[in-house]
N, C-alpha and C positions, 0 to 999 in steps of 0.2 A: 833824509840822507842824500848826499851828493853822489850821483851815479854818472859815470862816463859811458855812453851807449854807442857802440860801434856798428858799422855795416848797416846804417839806417837809410831807408828810403822814405819818401813822404808818407806812405801808408803806415810804416812803423811809427813814425812820430805822431800821426793822427790818433792811432789806437792807444799808444802808450800814454799820451797826454790825456785822452778821454778817461782811461782807467785810473789815472793818477789823481783825478779829482777826489778830494776828501782825504787823500794820503799825503799830499803836499811834499813829495820828494823833489829834490832839485836835479832835474835831468839836463845833461849836456849831450847833444846829439852830434855824432861824427859820421859822415858818409863813408870815409875810408875803412877798410878792414883793419882789425887790430893785428899788427905784425911787429917784428923787431924794429922796423923803421918808424912805426907810428905810436909805439907804446909810450913815448914821452908825453903824448896828449893826455894820458891817464894819470900822470904824476899828481900826487896829492889827493886823489879821489879814494875814498874808503871802499867804493864799490865800482865794479866794471860789469857792463852788460854785453855779452858776446853772442854771436850767431854762428851758423854752421861752418863758415869758412874763415873765421877769426882763429888766430894761432896763439896759443898760450903754452909754449914749452917751458922747461924748468928755468932757463935763464930769464925769460920775461917775467915769470911769476916771482922769482927772487928779486928782480929789479923793482917791480911794482910793490912787493911786500915791504921792501926797505923804505918805500916812499908812502906807506900808509894803507896799502890795499888789505882789506879784511874779507871782502866778499866778491865772488864771481857769480852773477846770475846769467843763466843761459836762456835764450829765447827759443829753445829747441829741446828735443829729447836726447839727442846724441851728445856724447862728451869725449869722443876720441881725439879731439883737437886740443885737449888739456892734459898736462902732466899732473895727474892726481897725487902722485907721491910727493911732488914738489909742493903742492897745495897743503897736504898734511904736514909736511916738514916746516912750512912757514906759517902755519895756523890760518890759512885762507879757506873759508867755507865756500863750497860750490853747491849751488841750487839750480835745478833745471825745471823744465816743463815736461813731466813724464808722459802726459797725455793732453792733447788739445782738441783735435777732432779726428779721431781715427777714421771716421766716415769720409772725411775729405780725401785722405790718402787712398783708402780702399776704393772709393768711387773713381778716382783718377786712374788707378790701376786697371779697373774694368774698362775705362775709356780707352786706354792704350791697347788692351786686348781686342776690343771690338773694332777699333780703327785699323789695327794691323790685319785682323782676320778678314774684315769686309772691305779692306782697301778704301776706307771712307776718304782719306786724305787725297788719294789719287782720283777717286770719283768726283770729288769736289772741284779739283783743278780741271778735269775734263769738261764737266757740265758748264763751267764758266766760259768755256770756249765752244759751247754748243756741240760737244762731242758726247753723244749718248751711247756709244758702243759699250758693251759689257765685257768684251774680250780683256782678259788679264785681271778681272775683278772677282774671280771665283773664290768663295770662302768655304767655311764648313760650319756645321751646327756645333755650338758649344754644348748643347744638351747631350748628356751621355758621355762626354769626353772626361778624361782624368786630369785633374788639376793638382799639381804638387805645390804645397805651401811650406816654405822653409821659414820658420819663425811664427809662432802662434800666440804672440802677445796681443796687446789691445788692437793694433792695426790688423795683424794677421787674422785675429778672431772675427773682426767685422768683415774682412775680405772673404773668409770662408763662408760666412752666412750669405753674403751676396752671391757667391758662386753656387752655393746650394740652391738658392732661389732660381737659378738658371738650369737646374737639373744636372749639375756636374757631379762626378764622383771625386771625392776629396781624399788625397793622401797628405799626411802632415809629418813634418820632422821638426823636433824641438827638444833640447836637453831637458826642458821642464814642461812635460805634457800637460795640457789643460783638458782633463777628462770631461768637463762639462760641455765641451764643444760637440761631443758625440761624433768624432771623426776617427779615422783609422791612422794611428801613428805607426810609422815604419822606419827602418834604417835608411840613411841617406842614399845609399847606392840603390836600394829598391825604389825609392821615390824617383830618383833620376832616370831609372830604366823604364818606368811604367807611365810617366806623366806625358801628356800631350802639351800641357802648358805648365811652366815652372815660374812661380812668383816668389821673390825674395822679400821677407819682412823681418829681418833680424838685425841686431846691432853690429857695428864694426868693432871687433876685438882681435887680439892676436890670433885667436883660434879661427875666426871667420874671414880674415884677410885673404883675398883671392880664393874664396870658397869655390868660385867658378873658375876653373883652370883647365889646362889640357887634359888632365886625368879625369876630372869630373865630367867634362864635356863629352869625353869618349864613352861614358856610361849612359848618356842620354839617348832617347829615341831619335832616330834620324828625322830631321824636319821639325824638331821641337820648337815651341815658342818660349822665349826667355824674357821675363819682365823683372825690372829692378826699380822700385820706388823707395828703397831703403837707404843704403850707403854705397857710394860709387866704388870704393875699393873692395867691395865684396866680389867684384868681377875683375879678372885679368883681361883687360880690353883687347890686347893683342891676340890672346887666345881666342876670344870671341870673333875677332876679325878673320882669323884663319878658319874658324869653323863655319862662318858665313860663306867664305869663298869655296869651301869644300861641300857646302850645303848640308853639313851635319846639323847646324842650327838653321831653322827655316824663317824665323821671325825674331826680332829683338825690339823691345820697348824699354827705353830708359828715361827716368826722370832725374837720374844722378849719374855722375861720371867721376872717376877717380882723380882726375886732374881738373876738376871743375872750378877750383878757386880762382883761376885766372880768366874764366869765361863767364860763368853764370852770374845773373843779377845785373849784368852790364849790357849796354847797347854797343856792340862791336861791329855794327853793320857797315861802317865806313872804314874799317881797318882790315888788315891782313891777319887772319888767325893762323898762328904759327905752330899749332899743335897738329902735327901731321897724322897722328893716330886718330884723333877726333875727326879731322876733316875726311880721312879715308872712310871712317865709319858712316859719315853723312852721305856718302855716294851710293849706298845700298838702297834700293827701292823698298826692301822689306825691313827697314830700320826706321823707327821713330824716336826722336830725342826731344824731350821737353826740358826746359831750364830750371829744374828743381822747383816746380810749381804745384806739386801734388798737394801740399799743405795750404795752398793759397786760396782760401775762401774767407768770406766775411766772418763766418762763425769761428773758424780756426784762429784768425788773427785776433779776434776779440778774446778768445780763450787764452791765447798765448800772452797777450798783454795783461790780462787779469791775473794770471798765475805769476807772471814776472813781477808785477807791482806788489802783489801779495807776498811774494818771497822776500822782497826788500823790506817790507813792513814787518814781516815775521822775524827776520834776522834782527832788525832794530829793537824789537820787543823781546827778543830771546825766546821766541815761541815757534821754532822751525818745525815744519811738517817733515817728519823723517822720510816719507815717501819721495820727497822732492830733493833730498840731499844725496850727493854723490861723494863717496870716499873710496880711496884706493882699495881698501879691504872688502868693500861690499860687493856681493855678487848681484849683478843686475840681469833681470830676465829679459827676454826678447821684447822689443818695443815696436 
């Protein structure tokens, strides 16, 4: 099958080509994101492969469907960038990668927590200049602290087990509790009020958009650590900035950002970044931002490529894995 693949970097091409051996699909790689301006590149392709910052609103889906589009394969778990109703209307199948390496994201989440708590980033910069002073580097034991986990799907479940291993007390919130985890599920307001660390592991839906906002921040413990390795728009960034200035929030670790599509995955080191909210966020010493790299391990990239190629083959053979298919009427659990 001919597939137009957008938002590709050299590592994407390497892993997808490797996993395509034996499947023999015809891949055309495009580095630009899929947008209204670039959608013409996909004309005549029966399949499009998209990533997290590609945009597939209703008009783009209608445009491409009129020109032969039958399949959208996502190299990610999230699907908030696609109009699923338009896909159903035009008979376009959407397949995703529901799980690749939950360990990769969970381990990166722990890395953000440890770095913020023990000021590892600041200590690294100091020691490179032969400054071995410990002033300003005081942290706290994670052992015995309460960690609130919002979203207990595959990634959230792995993260819970990681934090259990450190001796943390876990509070969980999810509309679909996973009783096999053996953790205490509580109401959201209770989790916010009791947690020393809050980590987000839920999908972006209309219900979770700006889940972290002035009202929910006001319910948190003063000095709380907030971590997001899930979806950027779960957080109202301006509200978090205000809470950092007021010291209501003590630490912030982000691997995602609600306006990241114009920033992440690109080298902008020789340009002026015009996102004033983002640049203000970066001035805080108690904030760490990584550029949507939590998934970025060899194991995860190989798993993503394998599932993506298998999804194309399954569609071609009429043997789709229902767990990988996304439709407007389906209820999707936290991921």
